[in-house]
Structure formats: structure tokens, C-alpha cells
TIVORO-968114 format. One record per residue (C-alpha): residue in one letter; x, y, z. Coordinates in steps of 0.05 Angstrom, whole numbers, plus 5000, padded with zeros to 4 digits. Layout:
BEGIN
<node><residu>A</residu><X>X</X><Y>Y</Y><Z>Z</Z></node>
...
This chain:
BEGIN
<node><residu>M</residu><X>4570</X><Y>4578</Y><Z>5510</Z></node>
<node><residu>E</residu><X>4602</X><Y>4607</Y><Z>5447</Z></node>
<node><residu>P</residu><X>4564</X><Y>4598</Y><Z>5381</Z></node>
<node><residu>A</residu><X>4596</X><Y>4549</Y><Z>5333</Z></node>
<node><residu>K</residu><X>4637</X><Y>4581</Y><Z>5279</Z></node>
<node><residu>R</residu><X>4609</X><Y>4577</Y><Z>5208</Z></node>
<node><residu>Q</residu><X>4643</X><Y>4524</Y><Z>5166</Z></node>
<node><residu>I</residu><X>4678</X><Y>4553</Y><Z>5105</Z></node>
<node><residu>K</residu><X>4666</X><Y>4511</Y><Z>5043</Z></node>
<node><residu>N</residu><X>4724</X><Y>4527</Y><Z>4998</Z></node>
<node><residu>P</residu><X>4723</X><Y>4490</Y><Z>4931</Z></node>
<node><residu>Y</residu><X>4797</X><Y>4505</Y><Z>4920</Z></node>
<node><residu>N</residu><X>4816</X><Y>4464</Y><Z>4982</Z></node>
<node><residu>E</residu><X>4772</X><Y>4406</Y><Z>4961</Z></node>
<node><residu>N</residu><X>4795</X><Y>4403</Y><Z>4888</Z></node>
<node><residu>L</residu><X>4870</X><Y>4403</Y><Z>4877</Z></node>
<node><residu>L</residu><X>4863</X><Y>4412</Y><Z>4801</Z></node>
<node><residu>L</residu><X>4818</X><Y>4472</Y><Z>4811</Z></node>
<node><residu>R</residu><X>4868</X><Y>4501</Y><Z>4861</Z></node>
<node><residu>N</residu><X>4927</X><Y>4493</Y><Z>4814</Z></node>
<node><residu>Q</residu><X>4888</X><Y>4524</Y><Z>4757</Z></node>
<node><residu>M</residu><X>4872</X><Y>4584</Y><Z>4801</Z></node>
<node><residu>I</residu><X>4946</X><Y>4593</Y><Z>4819</Z></node>
<node><residu>I</residu><X>4965</X><Y>4592</Y><Z>4745</Z></node>
<node><residu>E</residu><X>4909</X><Y>4640</Y><Z>4726</Z></node>
<node><residu>C</residu><X>4929</X><Y>4689</Y><Z>4781</Z></node>
<node><residu>L</residu><X>5004</X><Y>4690</Y><Z>4767</Z></node>
<node><residu>P</residu><X>4998</X><Y>4752</Y><Z>4722</Z></node>
<node><residu>D</residu><X>4962</X><Y>4787</Y><Z>4780</Z></node>
<node><residu>V</residu><X>5018</X><Y>4768</Y><Z>4828</Z></node>
<node><residu>K</residu><X>5071</X><Y>4796</Y><Z>4780</Z></node>
<node><residu>R</residu><X>5030</X><Y>4860</Y><Z>4770</Z></node>
<node><residu>I</residu><X>5026</X><Y>4872</Y><Z>4845</Z></node>
<node><residu>V</residu><X>5100</X><Y>4856</Y><Z>4854</Z></node>
<node><residu>Y</residu><X>5122</X><Y>4903</Y><Z>4798</Z></node>
<node><residu>R</residu><X>5079</X><Y>4959</Y><Z>4826</Z></node>
<node><residu>I</residu><X>5116</X><Y>4952</Y><Z>4892</Z></node>
<node><residu>A</residu><X>5185</X><Y>4940</Y><Z>4861</Z></node>
<node><residu>I</residu><X>5183</X><Y>5005</Y><Z>4823</Z></node>
<node><residu>H</residu><X>5191</X><Y>5041</Y><Z>4889</Z></node>
<node><residu>L</residu><X>5252</X><Y>5001</Y><Z>4910</Z></node>
<node><residu>P</residu><X>5324</X><Y>5024</Y><Z>4900</Z></node>
<node><residu>Q</residu><X>5355</X><Y>4994</Y><Z>4838</Z></node>
<node><residu>N</residu><X>5381</X><Y>4922</Y><Z>4848</Z></node>
<node><residu>A</residu><X>5358</X><Y>4924</Y><Z>4920</Z></node>
<node><residu>V</residu><X>5324</X><Y>4856</Y><Z>4916</Z></node>
<node><residu>E</residu><X>5313</X><Y>4802</Y><Z>4864</Z></node>
<node><residu>I</residu><X>5244</X><Y>4808</Y><Z>4832</Z></node>
<node><residu>D</residu><X>5239</X><Y>4732</Y><Z>4831</Z></node>
<node><residu>D</residu><X>5245</X><Y>4731</Y><Z>4907</Z></node>
<node><residu>L</residu><X>5186</X><Y>4780</Y><Z>4912</Z></node>
<node><residu>V</residu><X>5145</X><Y>4740</Y><Z>4861</Z></node>
<node><residu>N</residu><X>5157</X><Y>4677</Y><Z>4902</Z></node>
<node><residu>A</residu><X>5134</X><Y>4713</Y><Z>4965</Z></node>
<node><residu>G</residu><X>5073</X><Y>4738</Y><Z>4927</Z></node>
<node><residu>I</residu><X>5057</X><Y>4666</Y><Z>4905</Z></node>
<node><residu>V</residu><X>5059</X><Y>4644</Y><Z>4978</Z></node>
<node><residu>G</residu><X>5010</X><Y>4700</Y><Z>4994</Z></node>
<node><residu>L</residu><X>4966</X><Y>4677</Y><Z>4936</Z></node>
<node><residu>I</residu><X>4966</X><Y>4605</Y><Z>4961</Z></node>
<node><residu>H</residu><X>4947</X><Y>4629</Y><Z>5031</Z></node>
<node><residu>A</residu><X>4890</X><Y>4669</Y><Z>5000</Z></node>
<node><residu>I</residu><X>4865</X><Y>4608</Y><Z>4961</Z></node>
<node><residu>E</residu><X>4866</X><Y>4566</Y><Z>5025</Z></node>
<node><residu>R</residu><X>4829</X><Y>4618</Y><Z>5066</Z></node>
<node><residu>Y</residu><X>4781</X><Y>4646</Y><Z>5015</Z></node>
<node><residu>D</residu><X>4708</X><Y>4643</Y><Z>5035</Z></node>
<node><residu>P</residu><X>4663</X><Y>4642</Y><Z>4973</Z></node>
<node><residu>A</residu><X>4602</X><Y>4654</Y><Z>5018</Z></node>
<node><residu>R</residu><X>4624</X><Y>4726</Y><Z>5026</Z></node>
<node><residu>N</residu><X>4606</X><Y>4777</Y><Z>4973</Z></node>
<node><residu>T</residu><X>4679</X><Y>4791</Y><Z>4958</Z></node>
<node><residu>K</residu><X>4713</X><Y>4776</Y><Z>4892</Z></node>
<node><residu>F</residu><X>4771</X><Y>4729</Y><Z>4900</Z></node>
<node><residu>M</residu><X>4824</X><Y>4776</Y><Z>4872</Z></node>
<node><residu>T</residu><X>4800</X><Y>4832</Y><Z>4917</Z></node>
<node><residu>Y</residu><X>4815</X><Y>4787</Y><Z>4977</Z></node>
<node><residu>A</residu><X>4877</X><Y>4756</Y><Z>4946</Z></node>
<node><residu>A</residu><X>4909</X><Y>4823</Y><Z>4929</Z></node>
<node><residu>F</residu><X>4913</X><Y>4840</Y><Z>5004</Z></node>
<node><residu>R</residu><X>4946</X><Y>4773</Y><Z>5019</Z></node>
<node><residu>I</residu><X>4995</X><Y>4779</Y><Z>4960</Z></node>
<node><residu>K</residu><X>5016</X><Y>4849</Y><Z>4977</Z></node>
<node><residu>G</residu><X>5021</X><Y>4832</Y><Z>5051</Z></node>
<node><residu>A</residu><X>5067</X><Y>4773</Y><Z>5035</Z></node>
<node><residu>V</residu><X>5112</X><Y>4817</Y><Z>4991</Z></node>
<node><residu>L</residu><X>5116</X><Y>4872</Y><Z>5043</Z></node>
<node><residu>S</residu><X>5132</X><Y>4819</Y><Z>5096</Z></node>
<node><residu>E</residu><X>5190</X><Y>4795</Y><Z>5053</Z></node>
<node><residu>L</residu><X>5215</X><Y>4867</Y><Z>5047</Z></node>
<node><residu>R</residu><X>5206</X><Y>4876</Y><Z>5122</Z></node>
<node><residu>S</residu><X>5250</X><Y>4815</Y><Z>5134</Z></node>
<node><residu>R</residu><X>5304</X><Y>4849</Y><Z>5092</Z></node>
<node><residu>D</residu><X>5300</X><Y>4911</Y><Z>5136</Z></node>
<node><residu>F</residu><X>5266</X><Y>4957</Y><Z>5085</Z></node>
<node><residu>F</residu><X>5217</X><Y>4978</Y><Z>5140</Z></node>
<node><residu>S</residu><X>5269</X><Y>4987</Y><Z>5195</Z></node>
<node><residu>R</residu><X>5260</X><Y>5042</Y><Z>5245</Z></node>
<node><residu>S</residu><X>5317</X><Y>5081</Y><Z>5214</Z></node>
<node><residu>N</residu><X>5286</X><Y>5077</Y><Z>5144</Z></node>
<node><residu>R</residu><X>5218</X><Y>5099</Y><Z>5171</Z></node>
<node><residu>K</residu><X>5253</X><Y>5157</Y><Z>5205</Z></node>
<node><residu>K</residu><X>5285</X><Y>5178</Y><Z>5140</Z></node>
<node><residu>I</residu><X>5219</X><Y>5176</Y><Z>5104</Z></node>
<node><residu>R</residu><X>5186</X><Y>5218</Y><Z>5158</Z></node>
<node><residu>E</residu><X>5243</X><Y>5269</Y><Z>5154</Z></node>
<node><residu>L</residu><X>5232</X><Y>5273</Y><Z>5079</Z></node>
<node><residu>E</residu><X>5158</X><Y>5286</Y><Z>5089</Z></node>
<node><residu>K</residu><X>5173</X><Y>5341</Y><Z>5140</Z></node>
<node><residu>A</residu><X>5223</X><Y>5374</Y><Z>5093</Z></node>
<node><residu>Y</residu><X>5172</X><Y>5376</Y><Z>5036</Z></node>
<node><residu>L</residu><X>5118</X><Y>5406</Y><Z>5080</Z></node>
<node><residu>K</residu><X>5165</X><Y>5456</Y><Z>5111</Z></node>
<node><residu>L</residu><X>5191</X><Y>5481</Y><Z>5044</Z></node>
<node><residu>E</residu><X>5121</X><Y>5481</Y><Z>5014</Z></node>
<node><residu>H</residu><X>5097</X><Y>5526</Y><Z>5070</Z></node>
<node><residu>K</residu><X>5159</X><Y>5570</Y><Z>5065</Z></node>
<node><residu>L</residu><X>5161</X><Y>5578</Y><Z>4989</Z></node>
<node><residu>G</residu><X>5086</X><Y>5577</Y><Z>4976</Z></node>
<node><residu>R</residu><X>5094</X><Y>5533</Y><Z>4915</Z></node>
<node><residu>E</residu><X>5110</X><Y>5462</Y><Z>4893</Z></node>
<node><residu>V</residu><X>5178</X><Y>5439</Y><Z>4920</Z></node>
<node><residu>E</residu><X>5232</X><Y>5413</Y><Z>4873</Z></node>
<node><residu>D</residu><X>5268</X><Y>5349</Y><Z>4890</Z></node>
<node><residu>K</residu><X>5334</X><Y>5385</Y><Z>4890</Z></node>
<node><residu>E</residu><X>5308</X><Y>5435</Y><Z>4942</Z></node>
<node><residu>A</residu><X>5283</X><Y>5380</Y><Z>4987</Z></node>
<node><residu>A</residu><X>5349</X><Y>5342</Y><Z>4981</Z></node>
<node><residu>E</residu><X>5388</X><Y>5405</Y><Z>5001</Z></node>
<node><residu>E</residu><X>5342</X><Y>5416</Y><Z>5060</Z></node>
<node><residu>L</residu><X>5358</X><Y>5345</Y><Z>5083</Z></node>
<node><residu>G</residu><X>5432</X><Y>5351</Y><Z>5069</Z></node>
<node><residu>L</residu><X>5430</X><Y>5294</Y><Z>5018</Z></node>
<node><residu>N</residu><X>5454</X><Y>5286</Y><Z>4947</Z></node>
<node><residu>L</residu><X>5401</X><Y>5270</Y><Z>4895</Z></node>
<node><residu>E</residu><X>5419</X><Y>5196</Y><Z>4892</Z></node>
<node><residu>Q</residu><X>5409</X><Y>5188</Y><Z>4968</Z></node>
<node><residu>F</residu><X>5346</X><Y>5230</Y><Z>4965</Z></node>
<node><residu>Y</residu><X>5315</X><Y>5188</Y><Z>4909</Z></node>
<node><residu>Q</residu><X>5329</X><Y>5123</Y><Z>4947</Z></node>
<node><residu>I</residu><X>5289</X><Y>5149</Y><Z>5007</Z></node>
<node><residu>K</residu><X>5235</X><Y>5178</Y><Z>4962</Z></node>
<node><residu>K</residu><X>5226</X><Y>5111</Y><Z>4927</Z></node>
<node><residu>M</residu><X>5219</X><Y>5074</Y><Z>4993</Z></node>
<node><residu>S</residu><X>5166</X><Y>5124</Y><Z>5016</Z></node>
<node><residu>G</residu><X>5121</X><Y>5100</Y><Z>4959</Z></node>
<node><residu>I</residu><X>5123</X><Y>5025</Y><Z>4976</Z></node>
<node><residu>S</residu><X>5065</X><Y>5027</Y><Z>5023</Z></node>
<node><residu>F</residu><X>5016</X><Y>5085</Y><Z>5034</Z></node>
<node><residu>I</residu><X>5006</X><Y>5069</Y><Z>5108</Z></node>
<node><residu>S</residu><X>5028</X><Y>5010</Y><Z>5150</Z></node>
<node><residu>F</residu><X>4987</X><Y>4971</Y><Z>5201</Z></node>
<node><residu>D</residu><X>5034</X><Y>4995</Y><Z>5255</Z></node>
<node><residu>E</residu><X>5019</X><Y>5068</Y><Z>5240</Z></node>
<node><residu>F</residu><X>4946</X><Y>5053</Y><Z>5251</Z></node>
<node><residu>G</residu><X>4963</X><Y>5023</Y><Z>5319</Z></node>
<node><residu>Y</residu><X>4953</X><Y>4950</Y><Z>5298</Z></node>
<node><residu>S</residu><X>5015</X><Y>4911</Y><Z>5318</Z></node>
<node><residu>S</residu><X>4995</X><Y>4840</Y><Z>5335</Z></node>
<node><residu>K</residu><X>4981</X><Y>4787</Y><Z>5283</Z></node>
<node><residu>E</residu><X>4909</X><Y>4780</Y><Z>5306</Z></node>
<node><residu>E</residu><X>4896</X><Y>4855</Y><Z>5303</Z></node>
<node><residu>K</residu><X>4924</X><Y>4859</Y><Z>5232</Z></node>
<node><residu>K</residu><X>4883</X><Y>4799</Y><Z>5210</Z></node>
<node><residu>N</residu><X>4819</X><Y>4829</Y><Z>5239</Z></node>
<node><residu>F</residu><X>4834</X><Y>4897</Y><Z>5208</Z></node>
<node><residu>M</residu><X>4847</X><Y>4866</Y><Z>5140</Z></node>
<node><residu>S</residu><X>4783</X><Y>4826</Y><Z>5143</Z></node>
<node><residu>C</residu><X>4745</X><Y>4889</Y><Z>5159</Z></node>
<node><residu>L</residu><X>4777</X><Y>4926</Y><Z>5100</Z></node>
<node><residu>V</residu><X>4761</X><Y>4870</Y><Z>5050</Z></node>
<node><residu>N</residu><X>4695</X><Y>4844</Y><Z>5075</Z></node>
<node><residu>N</residu><X>4669</X><Y>4904</Y><Z>5114</Z></node>
<node><residu>D</residu><X>4661</X><Y>4862</Y><Z>5177</Z></node>
<node><residu>A</residu><X>4701</X><Y>4850</Y><Z>5239</Z></node>
<node><residu>E</residu><X>4701</X><Y>4808</Y><Z>5302</Z></node>
<node><residu>D</residu><X>4693</X><Y>4870</Y><Z>5345</Z></node>
<node><residu>A</residu><X>4655</X><Y>4935</Y><Z>5336</Z></node>
<node><residu>L</residu><X>4716</X><Y>4978</Y><Z>5354</Z></node>
<node><residu>T</residu><X>4755</X><Y>4954</Y><Z>5294</Z></node>
<node><residu>L</residu><X>4695</X><Y>4964</Y><Z>5248</Z></node>
<node><residu>A</residu><X>4685</X><Y>5034</Y><Z>5274</Z></node>
<node><residu>G</residu><X>4759</X><Y>5049</Y><Z>5266</Z></node>
<node><residu>V</residu><X>4760</X><Y>5026</Y><Z>5194</Z></node>
<node><residu>K</residu><X>4698</X><Y>5068</Y><Z>5178</Z></node>
<node><residu>E</residu><X>4731</X><Y>5129</Y><Z>5208</Z></node>
<node><residu>I</residu><X>4795</X><Y>5117</Y><Z>5168</Z></node>
<node><residu>R</residu><X>4756</X><Y>5108</Y><Z>5103</Z></node>
<node><residu>T</residu><X>4717</X><Y>5172</Y><Z>5115</Z></node>
<node><residu>A</residu><X>4780</X><Y>5211</Y><Z>5133</Z></node>
<node><residu>I</residu><X>4817</X><Y>5186</Y><Z>5071</Z></node>
<node><residu>A</residu><X>4758</X><Y>5204</Y><Z>5026</Z></node>
<node><residu>I</residu><X>4755</X><Y>5275</Y><Z>5055</Z></node>
<node><residu>A</residu><X>4831</X><Y>5282</Y><Z>5050</Z></node>
<node><residu>I</residu><X>4831</X><Y>5260</Y><Z>4977</Z></node>
<node><residu>D</residu><X>4776</X><Y>5310</Y><Z>4962</Z></node>
<node><residu>Q</residu><X>4822</X><Y>5365</Y><Z>4987</Z></node>
<node><residu>L</residu><X>4877</X><Y>5348</Y><Z>4937</Z></node>
<node><residu>S</residu><X>4886</X><Y>5385</Y><Z>4872</Z></node>
<node><residu>E</residu><X>4849</X><Y>5357</Y><Z>4811</Z></node>
<node><residu>K</residu><X>4914</X><Y>5329</Y><Z>4781</Z></node>
<node><residu>E</residu><X>4933</X><Y>5296</Y><Z>4848</Z></node>
<node><residu>K</residu><X>4863</X><Y>5265</Y><Z>4853</Z></node>
<node><residu>L</residu><X>4869</X><Y>5239</Y><Z>4782</Z></node>
<node><residu>V</residu><X>4936</X><Y>5207</Y><Z>4795</Z></node>
<node><residu>I</residu><X>4911</X><Y>5174</Y><Z>4859</Z></node>
<node><residu>S</residu><X>4849</X><Y>5149</Y><Z>4823</Z></node>
<node><residu>L</residu><X>4887</X><Y>5121</Y><Z>4763</Z></node>
<node><residu>Y</residu><X>4942</X><Y>5090</Y><Z>4804</Z></node>
<node><residu>Y</residu><X>4903</X><Y>5060</Y><Z>4862</Z></node>
<node><residu>L</residu><X>4832</X><Y>5050</Y><Z>4836</Z></node>
<node><residu>E</residu><X>4844</X><Y>5036</Y><Z>4762</Z></node>
<node><residu>E</residu><X>4911</X><Y>5004</Y><Z>4781</Z></node>
<node><residu>L</residu><X>4949</X><Y>5034</Y><Z>4722</Z></node>
<node><residu>T</residu><X>5025</X><Y>5035</Y><Z>4725</Z></node>
<node><residu>M</residu><X>5063</X><Y>5100</Y><Z>4731</Z></node>
<node><residu>K</residu><X>5079</X><Y>5095</Y><Z>4656</Z></node>
<node><residu>E</residu><X>5006</X><Y>5084</Y><Z>4637</Z></node>
<node><residu>T</residu><X>4984</X><Y>5141</Y><Z>4683</Z></node>
<node><residu>A</residu><X>5035</X><Y>5187</Y><Z>4649</Z></node>
<node><residu>K</residu><X>5005</X><Y>5171</Y><Z>4581</Z></node>
<node><residu>V</residu><X>4935</X><Y>5188</Y><Z>4605</Z></node>
<node><residu>L</residu><X>4959</X><Y>5254</Y><Z>4633</Z></node>
<node><residu>D</residu><X>5006</X><Y>5267</Y><Z>4575</Z></node>
<node><residu>V</residu><X>5065</X><Y>5281</Y><Z>4622</Z></node>
<node><residu>T</residu><X>5130</X><Y>5245</Y><Z>4637</Z></node>
<node><residu>E</residu><X>5133</X><Y>5185</Y><Z>4683</Z></node>
<node><residu>S</residu><X>5179</X><Y>5223</Y><Z>4730</Z></node>
<node><residu>R</residu><X>5126</X><Y>5278</Y><Z>4734</Z></node>
<node><residu>V</residu><X>5073</X><Y>5227</Y><Z>4753</Z></node>
<node><residu>S</residu><X>5120</X><Y>5200</Y><Z>4807</Z></node>
<node><residu>Q</residu><X>5129</X><Y>5270</Y><Z>4834</Z></node>
<node><residu>I</residu><X>5054</X><Y>5283</Y><Z>4836</Z></node>
<node><residu>H</residu><X>5043</X><Y>5216</Y><Z>4869</Z></node>
<node><residu>S</residu><X>5096</X><Y>5228</Y><Z>4923</Z></node>
<node><residu>K</residu><X>5068</X><Y>5296</Y><Z>4939</Z></node>
<node><residu>S</residu><X>4997</X><Y>5269</Y><Z>4942</Z></node>
<node><residu>I</residu><X>5016</X><Y>5214</Y><Z>4991</Z></node>
<node><residu>I</residu><X>5054</X><Y>5263</Y><Z>5035</Z></node>
<node><residu>H</residu><X>4993</X><Y>5308</Y><Z>5039</Z></node>
<node><residu>L</residu><X>4945</X><Y>5250</Y><Z>5053</Z></node>
<node><residu>R</residu><X>4989</X><Y>5222</Y><Z>5108</Z></node>
<node><residu>E</residu><X>4996</X><Y>5291</Y><Z>5140</Z></node>
<node><residu>M</residu><X>4921</X><Y>5301</Y><Z>5140</Z></node>
<node><residu>L</residu><X>4911</X><Y>5233</Y><Z>5174</Z></node>
<node><residu>R</residu><X>4964</X><Y>5251</Y><Z>5225</Z></node>
<node><residu>K</residu><X>4929</X><Y>5316</Y><Z>5242</Z></node>
<node><residu>K</residu><X>4865</X><Y>5277</Y><Z>5254</Z></node>
<node><residu>G</residu><X>4904</X><Y>5230</Y><Z>5301</Z></node>
<node><residu>L</residu><X>4889</X><Y>5169</Y><Z>5258</Z></node>
<node><residu>I</residu><X>4962</X><Y>5149</Y><Z>5245</Z></node>
<node><residu>E</residu><X>5021</X><Y>5155</Y><Z>5291</Z></node>
<node><residu>D</residu><X>5077</X><Y>5206</Y><Z>5280</Z></node>
């Protein structure tokens, strides 16, 4: 006989006024997450309001499913839901099509190939020429590559239940099965080791952008460089991190 599942007492579901207040309070966070994703999209590719609406849906789902009994801050949990809803909206618009993922992978291979060949940092123009693209085409692909560091599918989680369990493990450090928990721990350790192998400037950009959640513009001010330079460092860092995880067999090629 299976043990009874613990009842989740969620005050936001029991009090409509409290729920609505939470939605209003979190709207700036929804917009912040949306704009951080939108900066990587081709210009005029999608209406920002559409992505904000998708983010609000993710926020509402987070409010409905939030378990205050866990030692997880609400926005830590909600951010995953909001970002997931926005990425799902983009996925429905074919931003994560197989052809686009192939283009992004080809861009990564071109960077790594030229970096090995030249023994120095690769210029965007050089990578574009290697791919046989003009700069406008190149920048469209480069922007898309920064939308999401790694997708669930690359980790081998394809079903809705697998993704839900994986996300729960990331946020709450627990899972319904030991295999997922072990997998997440392995991924966290591998990412930490990979980040440690980046240059000091790359580590700083990753820290400011992902941990401190600064924008590219704010990160540029901290480093006293141009925003385009921060974007270049960020792109290179992500390419290196993804390649290290591939070599360890943690994400699919």
C-alpha cells in the first residue's frame, strides 16, 4: 500500500486577495525574466507582451503549486516556472526547432575549431566566414544560442513527468527517484568544475549574469567594457561550458 501523499497547504490558493497581491508584486520579476530572454531574440521576432503574458501564466502556475513547507523561497521556485512558460511559448513558435538547434551547434563547432586553429579568441567575422554566413545571419543564430544555457532534452529528459521531477530536484534538492537526484548532483558538480576552468573574466560574467542576475548592460558597467563585449564573453563562456559537459557525456550532441 502506497503511503498517502502529504497535503500541501498553500495560502495563495485559499485566499484570493493574497493570491492577486502576489501576482501584482511579482509582475516586475516576470518582466525582468522576459527581458533577459528577449535580449537574445532576433529583433522584432516576437511581441514582448506575448512573452510577458506567457510568463504571467507561469507565475500563476507557480502560485498554485507552491509548497510553503519546503525551504525554498517563492521566487526561486517561481522563476523556473516563469522561464519555462516563456521558453514553451518560444518553442511553440519554432524557436527551438531541430533546424535552429542544428545551426546553433554548427556555430559552436565553428568557434571551437577556429579557436584551436588560431590559438586565440575568435572574432565574430571569422566565425561567420567559417560558416559561410553574413554578419546579420550570424548574429541571429548567436542571439538564439543565448536563450537557454541547456535544454531538458539535451539532458535526456523528454517527457513532461521527467522534466517536472528534474525541475523539482533542481529547486528543492529532492526527487521522486534516486536516479534523478544523482543525475542532478552530477550535473551540478560538472558545471561547477567547468566554470572553475573558465578565465577570470568569463567566470565574472557568468557570476554577474546568472547569480547576481544583472543585465548585459549592468554587467558591462561593472567590467567597464561595452555591452557587445560582455555579450561576446558570455557567448564564448557558454560554448566552452556546453562543450565540457558534452565531453563528460552529460548532454547530448
